[in-house]
C-alpha positions in Angstrom: 0.0 0.0 0.0 2.8 2.4 0.9 4.4 1.7 -2.5 1.2 2.6 -4.3 0.9 5.8 -2.3 4.5 6.7 -3.1 3.9 6.0 -6.8 0.9 8.3 -6.9 2.7 11.0 -5.0 5.7 10.8 -7.3 3.4 10.9 -10.4 1.4 13.9 -9.0 4.6 15.8 -8.2 6.0 15.1 -11.6 2.8 16.3 -13.3 2.8 19.5 -11.2 6.5 20.2 -12.0 5.9 19.7 -15.8 2.8 22.0 -15.7 4.8 24.7 -13.8 7.7 24.5 -16.3 5.3 24.7 -19.3 3.3 27.5 -17.8 6.5 29.5 -17.0 7.6 29.3 -20.6 4.2 30.6 -21.7 4.3 33.4 -19.2 7.8 34.5 -20.4 6.6 34.5 -24.0 3.6 36.5 -23.0 5.9 39.2 -21.6 8.0 39.2 -24.7 5.0 39.4 -27.0 3.4 42.2 -25.0 6.6 44.1 -25.1 6.7 43.8 -28.9 3.2 45.5 -29.0 4.5 48.2 -26.6 7.6 48.8 -28.8 5.3 49.1 -31.9 3.1 51.5 -29.9 6.0 53.8 -29.0 7.4 53.7 -32.5 4.0 54.8 -33.9 3.7 57.5 -31.3 7.2 58.8 -32.0 6.2 59.4 -35.7 3.1 61.3 -34.5 0.8 58.6 -35.6 -1.6 59.1 -32.8 -4.7 57.9 -34.6 -2.7 54.9 -36.0 -1.5 54.1 -32.4 -5.1 53.7 -31.3 -5.3 50.4 -33.3 -3.1 49.0 -30.5 -5.8 49.6 -27.9 -8.6 47.2 -27.2 -12.3 47.9 -27.0 -12.1 47.7 -23.2 -9.9 50.7 -23.2 -12.4 52.8 -25.1 -15.3 52.1 -22.7 -14.1 55.0 -20.6 -12.4 57.2 -23.1 -13.3 57.9 -26.7 -10.7 57.4 -29.4 -10.8 61.1 -30.3 -10.2 62.1 -26.6 -7.3 59.7 -26.3 -5.7 60.7 -29.6 -5.8 64.3 -28.4 -4.4 63.3 -24.9 -1.5 61.5 -26.6 -0.7 64.6 -28.7 -0.7 66.8 -25.5 1.5 64.3 -23.7 4.0 64.3 -26.6 4.1 68.1 -26.7 4.8 68.1 -23.0 7.2 65.2 -22.6 8.9 65.3 -26.1 9.4 62.6 -28.6 9.9 59.0 -27.5 13.5 57.9 -27.0 13.4 54.5 -25.3 11.8 52.5 -22.6 12.9 49.9 -20.0 10.6 47.4 -18.4 11.0 47.9 -14.6 8.3 45.4 -13.5 5.9 42.9 -15.0 3.4 40.3 -14.2 1.4 38.0 -16.4 -1.4 35.5 -15.8 -3.9 33.4 -17.8 -7.5 33.7 -16.8 -11.1 33.2 -17.7 -12.9 36.2 -16.4 -14.7 39.5 -17.2 -12.6 40.1 -20.4 -13.0 36.5 -21.4 -10.5 33.7 -21.5 -6.9 34.8 -22.3 -3.7 36.2 -21.0 -3.2 39.5 -19.2 0.2 41.1 -19.0 1.0 44.3 -17.0 4.2 46.0 -17.9 5.7 48.8 -15.8 8.1 51.0 -17.8 10.5 53.8 -17.3 10.0 55.8 -20.5 12.5 58.4 -21.7 11.3 61.2 -23.9 13.3 64.1 -25.4 12.2 66.6 -22.7 11.2 64.5 -19.7 10.9 60.9 -18.5 7.7 59.2 -17.2 6.7 56.0 -15.5 4.0 54.2 -17.6 2.0 51.2 -16.7 0.3 49.2 -19.5 -2.1 46.3 -19.1 -2.4 44.2 -22.3 -4.8 41.4 -23.0 -4.8 38.7 -25.6 -7.9 36.5 -25.8 -7.6 32.9 -26.8 -8.8 33.6 -30.4 -6.9 37.0 -30.7 -3.8 37.2 -32.9 -2.0 39.8 -30.8 -2.2 41.7 -27.5 -4.2 44.9 -27.1 -3.7 47.7 -24.6 -6.7 47.7 -22.2 -5.2 50.1 -19.6 -2.5 52.8 -19.8 -1.4 54.9 -16.9 1.2 57.7 -17.2 2.9 59.3 -14.2 5.7 61.9 -14.2 6.7 65.1 -12.5 6.5 67.0 -15.8 2.8 66.3 -16.0 2.2 68.3 -12.8 3.8 71.5 -14.1 2.5 74.1 -16.5 
C-alpha cells in the first residue's frame, strides 16, 4: 500500500512540475510578445501617428475614453514630454484567466520611458484572448513630475 501511495505522490509531483515549467515558458513568452506590442506603440507615437496608435488599444480601453479624446491626450503628452527615445521594463506580471474580459492572458508592464524633454513612468495592461492574434492595450497609466507642471 505504501508503494502505491508513493507512486501516486511521485506521479502527481512530476505532473505538477511539468505543468509549472510549461506554464512558466508561456508566461515569459507573454511578456516578450506584449513588449513587442508596446515597442510598436511607442514607434507609432514617435512618428506622430496618434490615430494609428489607437489600433493597438482594445475595445475595453475605449469604454471609458473615446478614441478622439485619447488621440488628443497622446498629442498633448507628446508636446509636454517630447518625442519618445526609449523604454525599459521595470516590472511585470502575467497570468492566464477566464474572467470578465474573457479567456486569455493578461500582461502588466511597468516601464521607465524616456522622452526628449522628460521621463515618465508608464504602466500598461495588455490582454490577448484565446482567439486573438495579438495583445491589445486595455489600460494605460502615465505618471511623471513634468505632467504636474504648467
